[in-house]
VEXDREN-2710 file (C-alpha; in Angstrom, 1 decimal):
% VEXDREN-2710
k/r/px/py/pz
1/UNK/-106.1/-159.3/-165.5
2/UNK/-106.4/-162.6/-166.9
3/UNK/-107.9/-162.6/-170.6
4/UNK/-111.0/-165.2/-169.6
5/UNK/-111.8/-162.3/-167.2
6/UNK/-111.8/-159.4/-169.7
7/UNK/-113.7/-161.4/-172.0
8/UNK/-116.3/-162.0/-169.3
9/UNK/-116.6/-158.5/-168.9
10/UNK/-117.2/-157.3/-171.9
11/UNK/-120.6/-159.5/-171.6
12/UNK/-119.6/-163.1/-173.3
13/UNK/-119.6/-166.2/-171.3
14/UNK/-117.3/-169.1/-171.1
15/UNK/-118.5/-172.4/-171.4
16/UNK/-116.3/-175.0/-170.9
17/UNK/-116.8/-178.0/-173.6
18/UNK/-116.3/-180.9/-171.8
19/UNK/-117.2/-183.0/-168.7
20/UNK/-116.0/-185.8/-166.9
21/UNK/-117.0/-187.4/-163.7
22/UNK/-112.8/-186.3/-162.5
23/UNK/-113.8/-182.8/-163.3
24/UNK/-116.2/-183.1/-160.9
25/UNK/-114.4/-185.1/-158.2
26/UNK/-111.1/-183.4/-158.1
27/UNK/-112.6/-180.1/-158.3
28/UNK/-111.3/-178.8/-160.9
29/UNK/-114.3/-177.8/-162.7
30/UNK/-115.1/-175.7/-159.5
31/UNK/-111.7/-173.8/-160.0
32/UNK/-112.5/-173.3/-163.4
33/UNK/-115.8/-171.5/-162.5
34/UNK/-113.7/-169.6/-159.3
35/UNK/-110.8/-168.6/-161.6
36/UNK/-111.6/-169.2/-165.2
37/UNK/-114.6/-166.9/-165.1
38/UNK/-116.1/-170.1/-166.5
39/UNK/-120.4/-170.1/-166.4
40/UNK/-121.3/-173.0/-168.0
41/UNK/-120.4/-176.2/-169.6
42/UNK/-122.0/-178.4/-172.9
43/UNK/-121.4/-182.1/-173.5
44/UNK/-121.8/-184.3/-176.5
45/UNK/-121.5/-188.3/-177.0
46/UNK/-118.2/-188.1/-178.3
47/UNK/-117.0/-186.3/-174.9
48/UNK/-119.0/-188.8/-172.7
49/UNK/-117.4/-191.9/-175.1
50/UNK/-114.0/-190.7/-173.6
51/UNK/-114.7/-189.8/-170.4
52/UNK/-116.2/-193.1/-170.0
53/UNK/-114.0/-195.4/-171.4
54/UNK/-111.0/-194.0/-170.5
55/UNK/-111.4/-193.5/-166.8
56/UNK/-112.4/-195.8/-164.0
57/UNK/-114.4/-193.5/-162.1
58/UNK/-117.6/-194.9/-163.3
59/UNK/-117.1/-198.3/-163.0
60/UNK/-119.0/-198.7/-159.4
61/UNK/-122.1/-196.9/-160.8
62/UNK/-121.8/-199.1/-164.1
63/UNK/-121.5/-202.2/-162.0
64/UNK/-124.7/-201.1/-159.8
65/UNK/-126.6/-200.2/-162.6
66/UNK/-126.3/-203.3/-164.5
67/UNK/-127.1/-205.1/-161.6
68/UNK/-130.2/-203.8/-161.5
69/UNK/-130.8/-204.9/-164.9
70/UNK/-130.5/-201.3/-166.6
71/UNK/-128.4/-201.3/-169.5
72/UNK/-127.8/-199.3/-173.2
73/UNK/-129.1/-196.2/-173.4
74/UNK/-130.9/-196.1/-170.1
75/UNK/-127.9/-196.6/-168.4
76/UNK/-125.9/-194.0/-170.0
77/UNK/-128.7/-191.0/-169.2
78/UNK/-128.8/-192.4/-165.6
79/UNK/-124.8/-191.9/-165.7
80/UNK/-124.9/-188.2/-167.6
81/UNK/-127.7/-186.9/-165.4
82/UNK/-125.6/-187.9/-162.6
83/UNK/-122.3/-185.7/-163.9
84/UNK/-124.6/-182.9/-165.6
85/UNK/-127.0/-182.3/-162.2
86/UNK/-123.6/-182.2/-159.9
87/UNK/-122.0/-179.6/-162.9
88/UNK/-125.9/-177.7/-162.5
89/UNK/-125.7/-177.3/-159.2
90/UNK/-122.1/-176.0/-159.3
91/UNK/-123.7/-173.3/-161.5
92/UNK/-127.1/-172.8/-159.7
93/UNK/-125.8/-169.0/-158.4
94/UNK/-124.8/-168.1/-162.1
95/UNK/-127.6/-169.0/-163.5
96/UNK/-129.8/-167.4/-160.4
97/UNK/-127.6/-164.6/-160.4
98/UNK/-128.1/-164.2/-164.1
99/UNK/-131.9/-164.2/-163.9
100/UNK/-131.9/-167.1/-165.9
101/UNK/-129.8/-166.0/-168.9
102/UNK/-126.2/-168.1/-167.7
103/UNK/-125.3/-171.3/-165.8
104/UNK/-126.5/-173.7/-167.8
105/UNK/-125.0/-177.6/-168.5
106/UNK/-126.4/-179.6/-172.1
107/UNK/-127.5/-183.0/-172.5
108/UNK/-127.7/-184.4/-176.0
109/UNK/-130.6/-186.3/-177.2
110/UNK/-129.8/-189.8/-178.4
111/UNK/-128.6/-189.7/-181.9
112/UNK/-130.6/-192.0/-182.9
113/UNK/-133.8/-189.9/-182.5
114/UNK/-132.7/-188.0/-185.0
115/UNK/-134.8/-188.7/-187.9
116/UNK/-137.6/-189.3/-185.5
117/UNK/-139.2/-185.8/-184.3
118/UNK/-142.0/-187.3/-182.3
119/UNK/-139.3/-189.3/-180.4
120/UNK/-137.3/-186.7/-180.2
121/UNK/-140.1/-184.2/-178.6
122/UNK/-140.7/-187.2/-176.1
123/UNK/-137.4/-187.8/-174.9
124/UNK/-136.7/-184.1/-175.0
125/UNK/-139.1/-184.0/-172.1
126/UNK/-138.3/-186.8/-170.4
127/UNK/-135.1/-186.4/-169.7
128/UNK/-135.5/-182.5/-169.3
129/UNK/-138.1/-183.5/-166.5
130/UNK/-135.8/-186.4/-165.0
131/UNK/-132.8/-183.9/-164.6
132/UNK/-135.1/-181.5/-162.5
133/UNK/-132.7/-178.7/-163.1
134/UNK/-134.0/-175.3/-164.5
135/UNK/-130.7/-174.8/-166.1
136/UNK/-130.4/-178.4/-167.6
137/UNK/-130.5/-177.4/-171.9
138/UNK/-131.3/-180.8/-174.0
139/UNK/-129.6/-180.7/-177.4
140/UNK/-131.1/-181.1/-180.4
141/UNK/-129.5/-180.8/-183.6
142/UNK/-130.8/-178.2/-186.3
143/UNK/-131.1/-180.5/-188.8
144/UNK/-134.2/-180.6/-191.1
145/UNK/-135.7/-183.0/-189.2
146/UNK/-134.8/-181.5/-185.8
147/UNK/-136.0/-178.3/-186.5
148/UNK/-139.9/-179.4/-185.7
149/UNK/-138.8/-181.3/-182.8
150/UNK/-136.9/-177.6/-181.5
151/UNK/-140.3/-175.9/-182.3
152/UNK/-142.7/-178.5/-180.6
153/UNK/-140.2/-178.6/-177.1
154/UNK/-140.1/-174.9/-176.8
155/UNK/-143.5/-175.2/-177.3
156/UNK/-144.0/-177.2/-174.4
157/UNK/-141.5/-175.3/-172.5
158/UNK/-138.4/-177.4/-172.7
159/UNK/-135.3/-175.3/-172.4
160/UNK/-133.3/-176.4/-175.8
161/UNK/-129.5/-175.9/-177.0
162/UNK/-129.6/-176.4/-180.7
163/UNK/-126.5/-178.1/-182.2
164/UNK/-124.9/-178.5/-185.3
165/UNK/-125.5/-175.5/-186.9
166/UNK/-123.1/-174.6/-189.6
167/UNK/-124.2/-171.6/-191.8
168/UNK/-126.2/-168.6/-191.2
169/UNK/-129.3/-170.3/-193.3
170/UNK/-129.3/-173.4/-191.0
171/UNK/-129.2/-171.1/-187.7
172/UNK/-132.4/-169.2/-189.3
173/UNK/-134.0/-171.9/-189.5
174/UNK/-133.2/-172.5/-185.3
175/UNK/-134.1/-168.9/-184.6
176/UNK/-137.8/-169.6/-186.4
177/UNK/-138.4/-172.8/-185.4
178/UNK/-137.6/-170.8/-181.7
179/UNK/-139.7/-168.3/-182.3
180/UNK/-142.7/-169.9/-183.8
181/UNK/-142.8/-172.2/-180.4
182/UNK/-142.8/-169.2/-178.5
183/UNK/-145.6/-167.4/-180.5
184/UNK/-147.8/-170.6/-180.0
185/UNK/-147.4/-170.8/-176.3
186/UNK/-148.4/-166.9/-176.3
187/UNK/-151.4/-167.6/-178.1
188/UNK/-152.3/-170.2/-175.9
189/UNK/-151.5/-167.7/-172.2
190/UNK/-148.6/-169.5/-171.5
191/UNK/-145.4/-167.5/-170.2
192/UNK/-142.8/-167.4/-173.4
193/UNK/-139.8/-167.5/-171.1
194/UNK/-138.3/-170.6/-172.7
195/UNK/-134.6/-170.4/-172.8
196/UNK/-132.7/-171.2/-176.1
197/UNK/-128.9/-170.9/-177.7
198/UNK/-128.5/-171.5/-180.9
199/UNK/-124.9/-173.6/-181.1
200/UNK/-122.8/-172.5/-184.5
201/UNK/-119.9/-174.7/-185.4
202/UNK/-116.8/-173.2/-186.5
203/UNK/-113.1/-174.8/-187.0
204/UNK/-114.9/-177.7/-189.0
205/UNK/-115.1/-175.0/-192.0
206/UNK/-111.4/-174.6/-191.7
207/UNK/-110.4/-177.9/-191.2
208/UNK/-112.6/-179.0/-194.3
209/UNK/-111.1/-176.2/-196.2
210/UNK/-107.2/-175.6/-195.4
211/UNK/-105.5/-178.0/-198.2
212/UNK/-108.0/-176.7/-200.7
213/UNK/-107.2/-172.7/-200.7
214/UNK/-104.2/-170.3/-201.0
215/UNK/-102.2/-169.8/-197.8
216/UNK/-104.1/-165.8/-197.6
217/UNK/-107.2/-167.8/-197.1
218/UNK/-106.0/-170.4/-194.6
219/UNK/-108.0/-170.2/-191.4
220/UNK/-110.4/-167.4/-192.3
221/UNK/-113.3/-169.3/-193.3
222/UNK/-114.2/-170.3/-189.9
223/UNK/-114.6/-166.7/-188.6
224/UNK/-115.9/-165.1/-191.5
225/UNK/-119.3/-167.5/-190.9
226/UNK/-119.2/-167.0/-187.5
227/UNK/-119.5/-162.9/-188.2
228/UNK/-121.9/-163.6/-190.8
229/UNK/-124.3/-165.3/-188.4
230/UNK/-123.3/-162.9/-185.5
231/UNK/-124.9/-160.2/-187.9
232/UNK/-127.8/-162.3/-188.2
233/UNK/-128.3/-162.6/-184.9
234/UNK/-128.2/-159.1/-184.4
235/UNK/-130.5/-158.1/-187.2
236/UNK/-133.1/-161.2/-185.9
237/UNK/-133.4/-159.7/-182.2
238/UNK/-133.8/-156.0/-183.8
239/UNK/-136.8/-157.0/-185.9
240/UNK/-140.7/-156.3/-185.5
241/UNK/-141.5/-160.1/-184.8
242/UNK/-138.8/-160.5/-181.9
243/UNK/-139.8/-157.3/-180.2
244/UNK/-143.3/-158.5/-180.0
245/UNK/-142.5/-161.5/-178.6
246/UNK/-140.2/-159.6/-175.8
247/UNK/-142.9/-157.3/-175.2
248/UNK/-144.8/-160.8/-173.8
249/UNK/-141.8/-161.6/-172.1
250/UNK/-139.9/-163.7/-174.3
251/UNK/-135.6/-164.0/-174.1
252/UNK/-133.5/-164.0/-176.6
253/UNK/-132.1/-167.5/-177.7
254/UNK/-128.7/-166.8/-177.4
255/UNK/-125.8/-166.9/-180.4
256/UNK/-123.2/-169.9/-179.1
257/UNK/-119.8/-170.1/-181.0
258/UNK/-118.8/-174.0/-180.9
259/UNK/-116.3/-176.1/-182.1
260/UNK/-113.8/-173.3/-181.4
261/UNK/-110.8/-175.6/-180.5
262/UNK/-108.2/-174.6/-183.8
263/UNK/-107.8/-177.4/-186.2
264/UNK/-104.4/-176.4/-187.6
265/UNK/-101.7/-176.8/-186.0
266/UNK/-100.0/-173.6/-187.5
267/UNK/-102.5/-171.1/-186.4
268/UNK/-103.0/-169.6/-183.3
269/UNK/-104.2/-172.0/-180.6
270/UNK/-106.6/-169.1/-179.3
271/UNK/-107.9/-168.0/-183.0
272/UNK/-111.7/-168.4/-183.0
273/UNK/-112.0/-166.9/-179.1
274/UNK/-110.1/-163.6/-180.0
275/UNK/-111.4/-163.1/-183.2
276/UNK/-115.3/-163.8/-181.9
277/UNK/-115.6/-161.6/-178.6
278/UNK/-119.3/-160.1/-178.6
279/UNK/-121.4/-158.9/-175.2
280/UNK/-124.4/-161.7/-175.4
281/UNK/-123.3/-164.5/-176.9
282/UNK/-121.4/-167.7/-175.4
283/UNK/-118.2/-168.7/-176.7
284/UNK/-117.9/-173.1/-175.3
285/UNK/-114.2/-174.0/-175.6
286/UNK/-112.7/-177.5/-175.1
287/UNK/-110.6/-177.7/-172.1
288/UNK/-106.9/-177.1/-173.6
289/UNK/-108.4/-174.1/-175.6
290/UNK/-109.9/-172.4/-172.7
291/UNK/-106.4/-172.7/-170.5
292/UNK/-104.4/-171.6/-173.3
293/UNK/-106.6/-168.8/-173.5
294/UNK/-106.3/-168.0/-170.2
295/UNK/-102.2/-168.1/-170.6
296/UNK/-101.7/-166.1/-173.6
297/UNK/-105.3/-165.0/-174.9
298/UNK/-106.1/-161.2/-176.1
299/UNK/-109.2/-159.2/-175.6
300/UNK/-108.5/-156.7/-178.2
301/UNK/-112.1/-155.9/-179.5
302/UNK/-115.8/-156.5/-180.2
303/UNK/-116.7/-158.5/-183.1
304/UNK/-118.8/-155.7/-185.8
305/UNK/-122.0/-155.5/-185.5
306/UNK/-122.3/-155.8/-189.0
307/UNK/-120.5/-158.8/-189.6
308/UNK/-117.2/-156.7/-190.3
309/UNK/-115.7/-157.8/-193.6
310/UNK/-117.0/-161.2/-193.6
311/UNK/-118.9/-160.9/-197.0
312/UNK/-115.6/-160.1/-199.1
313/UNK/-113.9/-163.0/-197.2
314/UNK/-116.9/-165.3/-198.3
315/UNK/-116.9/-164.3/-201.6
316/UNK/-112.9/-165.0/-202.0
317/UNK/-114.2/-168.7/-200.7
318/UNK/-116.2/-169.3/-203.1
319/UNK/-114.2/-167.4/-206.0
320/UNK/-111.6/-170.3/-204.8
321/UNK/-114.7/-172.7/-205.9
322/UNK/-115.6/-173.2/-202.3
323/UNK/-119.4/-174.2/-202.7
324/UNK/-120.1/-173.1/-199.0
325/UNK/-123.8/-174.2/-198.9
326/UNK/-122.9/-177.5/-200.2
327/UNK/-120.1/-177.6/-197.6
328/UNK/-122.7/-176.4/-195.0
329/UNK/-125.2/-179.4/-195.5
330/UNK/-122.2/-181.8/-196.2
331/UNK/-120.9/-180.5/-192.0
332/UNK/-123.7/-180.9/-190.6
333/UNK/-124.3/-183.9/-192.4
334/UNK/-121.0/-185.3/-191.4
335/UNK/-121.1/-184.0/-187.5
336/UNK/-124.2/-186.1/-187.1
337/UNK/-122.6/-189.1/-188.3
338/UNK/-120.1/-188.6/-186.2
339/UNK/-122.4/-188.2/-183.1
340/UNK/-123.6/-191.7/-184.5
341/UNK/-120.1/-193.0/-184.4
342/UNK/-119.3/-191.7/-181.1
343/UNK/-122.9/-193.2/-179.3
344/UNK/-122.1/-196.6/-180.9
345/UNK/-118.5/-196.8/-179.3
346/UNK/-120.0/-195.1/-176.1
347/UNK/-122.5/-197.8/-175.7
348/UNK/-120.3/-200.8/-176.4
349/UNK/-118.0/-199.2/-174.2
350/UNK/-120.5/-199.3/-171.3
351/UNK/-121.5/-202.9/-172.0
352/UNK/-118.2/-204.0/-172.3
353/UNK/-117.1/-202.7/-169.6
354/UNK/-119.9/-203.6/-167.3
355/UNK/-119.5/-207.1/-168.3
356/UNK/-116.0/-207.3/-167.3
357/UNK/-117.2/-205.6/-163.7
358/UNK/-119.8/-207.9/-163.2
359/UNK/-116.8/-211.0/-163.8
360/UNK/-114.8/-209.0/-160.7
361/UNK/-117.5/-208.8/-158.6
END
């Protein structure tokens, strides 16, 4: 049995952290669904920037849309939703079979809205309605500015993928926002069955510290953070507050392990997949990592309910001079900045390509 099938059977969802039109057109995504147990997909501005700038698959639509007067962000979202609705339809049977637990695709809001709660809420509703798929998540960053937008969007019934989480505290803030949104729906007499995932980024921890700690600590921080967040996730699901919401029909905000491509060339290319196998969670993998895991991955056990040895490991990093709270804030800020830069490159690539194509026409 393939390692991907073993992980799926254990109860963890395997999602692909990639989307390109070529993946859809040549049947590769369908193959991953059929052969590698992939049950969902995530995207972000960097992924789309690479897809659109390095492929001719979007050229005809860019030219057509520009000829109708559409440009900039509006043109990008037209392209992105074309891809993501096609992907959502491929996952529709998974979504139906799992009663809405799995089978999702995700679309990121414009990073330019990251510091504007009102506009983020409005854009989330607009894009979710425009996508018109029950298995479409809108991604909102779990920053201090994003948290109120998450609560408001959940209260409005919009399915949200909370992105750019790097620590237990950031995760708990997103979980609180999710529960507040659901509690508002219960108080208003609305159905609280509004789905969400909380995406915790892992490998960037190790990328930021691998040259600052001893060899014995190298590549251990991301996994320890994942373990710590997993314990908090399980604790939250067992809390009286959550049990009350579940009684009204709410479903858990599932924990999603993101940034699981190994940064250290000396480490295993499936490091974070092998270490973070856990039921009722998601691991979204870069395409290269997914293929590597299918070839030589190994499911040897389940992530301990209590987080295993995460606390002693985290203590060792603090003793080595790593300020974990500051690093979590820095990583979140850097992640948001990287998406800003990719967004600018993406819009620039679309504009440049559109001008060239219109000239050809």
